[in-house]
C-alpha positions in Angstrom: 106.4 61.0 139.7 106.3 64.1 137.6 108.1 64.0 134.3 110.1 66.9 133.1 109.6 68.4 129.7 111.9 70.6 127.7 110.7 73.7 125.9 112.0 73.9 122.4 113.3 77.4 121.5 112.3 78.4 118.0 113.5 81.5 116.2 110.6 82.5 113.9 112.3 85.4 112.3 115.5 84.0 110.8 116.3 85.2 107.3 117.8 82.8 104.8 119.6 83.8 101.6 120.6 80.6 99.8 123.1 80.3 97.0 120.6 78.5 94.8 121.0 76.1 91.9 118.2 76.9 89.5 118.6 73.7 87.6 116.0 72.9 84.9 113.1 75.2 85.2 111.3 73.9 82.1 108.7 72.1 84.1 107.5 75.3 85.8 108.4 77.9 83.1 105.9 76.6 80.6 105.5 78.5 77.4 109.2 79.5 77.2 111.8 78.2 74.8 115.1 76.8 76.2 116.9 80.0 75.1 114.3 82.2 76.9 114.5 80.0 80.1 118.3 80.5 80.0 117.9 84.3 79.9 115.5 84.2 82.9 117.9 82.0 84.9 120.8 84.4 84.1 118.8 87.3 85.3 117.6 85.4 88.4 121.2 84.5 89.3 122.3 88.2 89.3 119.2 89.2 91.3 119.8 86.5 94.0 123.5 87.0 94.3 124.1 88.9 97.6 127.3 90.5 96.2 125.4 91.9 93.2 122.9 93.6 95.5 125.3 96.4 96.1 127.9 96.2 93.4 126.0 95.4 90.3 127.0 92.8 87.8 130.8 93.4 88.4 130.4 92.2 91.9 128.4 89.1 91.0 130.0 85.7 90.6 129.8 85.9 86.8 131.3 89.4 86.8 134.1 88.3 89.0 135.0 85.5 86.6 135.0 87.9 83.7 137.1 90.5 85.6 139.6 87.9 87.0 143.1 89.0 86.2 142.1 92.3 84.6 144.3 95.2 85.4 142.9 97.4 88.1 140.1 94.9 88.9 138.9 94.8 92.5 139.5 91.6 94.6 136.7 89.0 94.5 134.2 89.3 97.3 133.0 86.4 99.5 130.3 84.2 98.0 127.9 85.1 100.8 127.7 85.5 104.6 128.8 82.4 106.5 125.8 80.9 108.3 123.3 83.0 106.4 123.0 81.1 103.2 125.3 78.1 103.7 123.1 75.4 105.4 125.9 73.4 106.9 127.6 76.4 108.4 124.3 77.7 109.7 123.5 74.4 111.4 126.9 74.5 113.1 126.4 78.0 114.3 122.8 77.5 115.5 123.6 76.6 119.1 125.4 79.9 119.6 122.2 81.8 118.8 120.4 80.4 121.9 117.8 78.6 119.7 117.2 75.0 118.9 115.3 75.5 115.6 115.0 78.3 113.1 112.1 79.1 110.8 113.7 80.0 107.5 112.1 83.0 106.0 113.3 84.7 102.7 115.9 87.4 102.7 117.2 89.7 100.0 115.6 89.5 96.6 113.8 86.3 97.7 111.8 88.5 100.1 110.8 90.8 97.2 109.8 88.5 94.3 107.0 90.8 93.1 108.3 94.3 92.3 106.3 97.5 92.8 104.6 100.3 90.9 107.0 102.9 89.4 109.8 100.3 88.9 110.9 98.5 85.8 108.8 95.7 84.5 110.1 92.3 85.3 110.7 89.8 82.6 107.9 87.1 82.4 108.9 84.1 84.5 111.5 85.8 86.6 109.4 86.1 89.8 108.4 82.4 89.5 112.1 81.4 88.9 113.2 83.1 92.1 110.3 81.5 94.1 111.1 78.0 92.7 114.8 78.3 93.5 114.2 79.5 97.0 111.6 76.8 97.7 113.9 74.1 96.5 116.8 75.4 98.7 114.7 75.9 101.8 113.2 72.4 101.4 116.6 70.9 101.0 117.7 72.7 104.2 114.7 71.3 106.1 115.3 67.8 104.7 119.0 67.8 105.6 118.5 69.2 109.2 114.9 68.5 110.1 115.4 69.2 113.8 117.1 72.5 113.2 115.3 74.1 110.3 111.6 74.7 109.4 111.5 75.7 105.7 109.0 78.2 104.3 107.9 78.6 100.7 107.4 81.8 98.8 105.0 82.4 95.9 105.0 85.1 93.2 102.0 86.7 94.9 101.4 88.8 91.8 99.9 86.1 89.6 97.2 84.2 91.5 97.2 81.1 89.4 101.1 80.9 89.5 100.9 81.3 93.3 98.4 78.5 93.7 100.5 76.2 91.5 103.8 76.9 93.3 102.2 76.7 96.7 100.8 73.3 95.8 104.2 72.1 94.5 106.0 73.4 97.6 103.7 71.6 100.0 102.9 68.4 98.1 106.2 67.8 96.3 108.8 69.5 98.5 107.3 68.8 101.9 107.1 72.4 103.1 104.4 73.3 105.6 104.6 77.1 105.7 104.2 79.9 103.1 105.6 83.4 103.6 103.6 86.2 102.0 103.7 89.9 101.8 101.7 92.3 103.9 99.2 93.0 101.1 98.4 91.7 97.6 99.9 94.0 94.9 98.9 97.1 96.9 95.4 95.8 97.7 93.8 94.4 100.8 93.8 90.7 101.4 90.0 90.6 101.1 90.2 91.3 97.4 87.9 88.8 95.7 90.5 88.0 93.0 92.7 86.5 95.7 90.1 84.0 96.9 91.5 81.0 94.9 94.9 81.5 96.7 93.3 81.4 100.2 91.3 78.3 99.2 94.5 76.6 98.0 96.3 77.4 101.2 93.3 76.1 103.2 93.1 72.9 101.2 96.8 72.3 101.6 96.6 72.8 105.3 99.6 75.2 105.1 100.5 77.8 107.7 100.9 81.4 106.5 103.7 83.6 107.7 103.3 87.3 107.0 106.5 89.4 106.7 106.1 92.7 105.0 109.2 94.4 103.6 108.5 98.1 102.8 112.0 98.8 101.7 114.1 98.7 98.5 116.3 95.8 97.6 118.8 97.3 95.3 120.5 95.4 92.5 122.5 98.0 90.6 120.0 99.6 88.2 117.2 97.2 89.2 115.1 98.2 92.2 112.4 95.6 92.9 110.6 96.7 96.0 107.6 95.4 97.9 104.1 96.8 97.4 102.6 98.9 100.1 99.0 100.0 100.4 98.3 103.0 98.2 101.9 102.6 96.9 100.9 104.3 93.6 100.2 107.5 95.4 103.5 107.3 97.4 105.5 106.6 94.2 104.0 109.7 92.5 104.8 111.9 95.5 108.4 110.6 95.6 108.8 111.3 91.9 107.4 114.8 92.3 109.9 115.5 95.2 112.7 114.2 93.0 111.9 116.7 90.3 111.8 119.6 92.8 115.2 118.6 94.2 
């Protein structure tokens, strides 16, 4: 008698924008004082706030608290899209998507934790703080709904040593099996010899790599962290020249 089997439908391109609790980053932000770590966390909170991506600080949760009750202040926005960053809501809505399971890949600023040439320099530790917060959140989602969500980790992918350490933490401590990376390494090809330690770390961890390139800007008011593209320095110079002509 033949046995029937059910095919599990998995959405492998499902973006996740968690409202993260950064908690105590002292264990990973080594070399920073408590005051410096607090500054990094405040910056990271604004970067990762979906409201602040379009409206700047005034649209962020902190800005809304400061402006509450002020004359002429705009009404507070929602804290994020339902089902996009709220795990419980997302799990409830999942059957309506036609899928059984979703692979949670980063969205918003979490998909752009590296920056690009021609943009402002990021404060030390900020990229890592965003990666740590996202990895904690996606691991928690996977743990709470193991049949519905497959979490993926992100790494700074700018600093090789930091990327190796965070990949190891994400897999060994958080239980994540996948790592999402950019389409290149700081504007260079993946076969750059400097990147070899990262490939070796991923191999030794037995992790699966997911490649999702984001060649677009992720605007947060006056901060424009964008993803590297191959030969991006030349493209940036061309765009700056065009801006001057206009």
